[in-house]
N, C-alpha and C positions, 0 to 999 in steps of 0.2 A: 377574655388575652382583647385589648384595644391598640388600632394604629400608638400613634407617639414619634415626635423628633426626639429624642431621648434615645440616643443608640443604644442605651443597657437594655431597652424594651425589644428590638432584634438582637440581641444576643440573649434574655433570652426565651425567644420564640424560637432561637436555633439549637436551645438545652431542650426545648419544649418537643421538638421536631427529632433531637435526638436521643429523647429517654427511654430507656427499653419498652414492650409491651405499651407502654400509652404514646409514644411516637410513632414516626413515619414510616414505616415500613420498608421507602424506597431511605430514604435520608439516612435510615439505619442502616442499611447495605452500604452504603460509602465507603471508602477511605481517599486518602491525599491522593494516589496515582489515581483513581476512575474522576475524581473532583477536579483534577487538572487540566483536561482538555473545558470543561463550561466556561474555567477559570479563564482561560486564551480566548475563547468564544465571546464571552463579557467583554472582555477589553477590545477588544475589534470593534462590536456592537460598539461601543464607548464611541470608538474611531469611527465609524461610520454617521452617526448621528454630529458627532461633529462637522463631519464632511458637507451633509447636508443641510449646515446653518439650523439644526433644529432642535432649539433649547427645550424641549418638553420634552422632548423624548429623551436629549441629554439626562434630563433629572432623574428619568425612569431607569436609564441605562448603569447610570453611575449608584444608582441604589440595586442594580444587582449585582453589579460588580464589588462592591461592599458588602452584599450578603456574602460571596467569594470568600474575601477576606474572614469574615466572622464564622462560614463552614469551616476552614481551614480549623484558625484559632481555637472552637469549640474541641475537633477531633485531637487536636494539641492536647488540649485542657485536658480530655478524659484521658489520655496514657499519661500525667505528667507534667507533660513537659514545658507547657507553657499557656499562659490565656490571652484572652484579645488586649488585656492593659497591658502584657508583657510588651507584647507590638506597636502598642503607642509609645509605649515610653521607648523602647527602640529608635521610634523613627523618629521622636519630639529629640532625644539625645543626638543624635545624629546629625537632624538639623541644626542644632543651634553647635554642634562642632565642625559644622560644613561651613558657616556662615558667621566667623570671629566678628568681620566686619558688621555685622549688625550685630550678634549679641555679644559680645567683647564687654569685661566686666571695667576696662580701659576703655577711655577716650581715643578717639581717631577712626579715620575714615581709611578706607580704600578703594583705589580707582578701580572703574567695571573693567579694566583690561588687564586686571591682575586677581579677580576674581576668579576667572577659570584656572588660572594655574593655582590660587589656591584650592580652587577644589580639588583637583587633579590629587593633591598632594596629602590633601587631608582621607581622599579615598585610597588611593597605598597606603597611606599610613595603616587604616583601617584592616585593610586589608592582609596587612604582615599582621596585623594581631589576630587575624580573625585562624590564619595560617598556624600560626603557635599555638590556638589553641586546640588545636587537632589534634590528635593520636598520632604518636608518630611515625602507624603504618595505613594511616591516613594522607600522609604529608609524600607529594609526589617526589622521586628522588630527582625528577631528570625538571627542568625550566625550561619548557617550550617556548619558542616564541607568538604561537598559536592562544600562548598558556589564556594572554588578557582577552581574546575573544571570547565573550558572555557566552552560555550553555542554555541561556534558558530562555533565547531569541526564538522566536520564528524560524523555520529550517531553509528559507529562501532568503529570509536576511542574514543568518550567522553562515553559510555560506555564500555570500558576497563578503562578508567579515572576513572570515576564513584566506579565501583567497589577496583582498586585500593586501592582509596583512604576509602572505606566500610572498606578495609581487614586491616587498618592500626592499627583498634582498635579492631579487630578480629569480623568480620563479616565478616563471610567467610567457608568455606568449607577446609575439611582440605585434600578431597581425591576426584581427578580427577573423580572416578566412582561414588560419592553420586550427582557431580552436571551433568553427563550421565544420572541418575535418575530421578531430575530433568527433565531433556531434554525431556525423554520419559513420566513424567507428563503434562508434557505442549504438548506434542504431543497429547496425551491422551483429553484434555483441548479443542483443535483445533479439533478433532475428536466428541465431543459431540458439540461445535459451530454450525458444522457442520450436525448434524442432529436437530437442533433445527430450521437450515436454517436462525443462525442471523453473517448475516451480520460485524456488529460491534463488535459482541464480537469474531471472524474471525479476524480481525482485531488485537482486542487488544492480542488475543492469540497468532498471530502470531510473533507479536513483543514480546510477554514474550518468546516465544520460540528462537525466534535469540538473546535477552539477556542473555538468559541461554545457549549459542551454544557460545556467545562470554566469558563468565565465562568459558567454557572447554577450549579451544582458551588459554585466561589466564592461564590456572591449567598445559596445558601442553607446556607451552611455547612458542607459536604460533601466531604470528602476523593478526588475523583475516581480515585484511586489505590486506595482503600479500596472505594467506593465498586460499581469496575471490577471487584476483589479479590470481593467479597461477589455479583456479580451471575454470576462465574465460577461457583464455586462452589454455588448457587443452579440453572446450567444443566446443572452436572455432575449434580446431585441428579434434575433432573426426567428427564435424560436417562438416567441409572440405573433412573429407574421405568419408563419403555419399554423398552431392555432385559430387566428382570426379567419386565412384563407380558407382552410375549413369549416368551423363554425360556419361562415357565409355560403358554406354548399351545406350547409345545415346536415354533417359530419362530425365523428367527434379524431383522434389520433389512432384510438383502437381501430377503427374504421375503416383507416389507410393505412397502404400499402409501402411498406422504407421507398421505392424507388418513386410514389408522390410526394413523403415527406422529405426528398431528397431534391425534388424540379422546385416543391416551394420554397426547401432550402436557396436552391439557386438563384431563385424569383428574390429571394429576402436580399441579393450579396448585390445581385445587380438595383437596386431599385434603393443602394446605399450608396451607391459607389456612379463615378462619372460614366455617361455612354460610351466613351471611348477607350476605358478599360475594358479588357480582353475579360470574358469569364470561364474560371479554371470550373470544369465539374466535379473535382474531390472537393470533400468537407472538410469545412478548415476552421 
């Protein structure tokens, strides 16, 4: 088996990895549900490469994402559901249908201002057609305002979209401080669950707290995904400061106490802030 620029070679490799007995044990153990998190992860890594402007890395990450598509298609083929070619045919049909101004048989142009309108109309038609193909027991009897919010989005993004949709009919707070009070309420409920040693309740209340935090981000015009990404980067910088400081002392993280690491954490915070800003002792 040799590398190739032909997509058929990647499909052959995936089929070989999934061949019983001679294939890869790990690949053979996987199913749609176990692979789904990797699919999301690869999509995020594509976005990260774009944000860095690293086109070499983008090429690699797009390959990893393509592998996810081939992996899912291979598993579907094994169940006689569909094959990779069916995936390609479905998306080509969709793109041709959604761009009548480009692929129409008859002459005619569509103003750019009308492109999105046509796209949305055709998407709605496709959605109705998919719903009509579902068995009656799978068709929801109640049409919810929130039905249009895509289920496959990252949880933070979907929480934001659910809240925005509900706000269109007035189901919303008018003041960010009211959301802040809700955050405090959810934090109290987490504390109560801790007192009860209620593991299921803790998971539920933690989700409620995160949902309320997304609501606060929405009210202060902050993108929760971008805000959390920035905080992740800040955490990495400050933790790296701790590592460098300990390394300069000839020590490792394992040799330092929590109190010592806390002190270095606060030093990292002070290094990144104006001198006039008061220091806080709590780790944030």
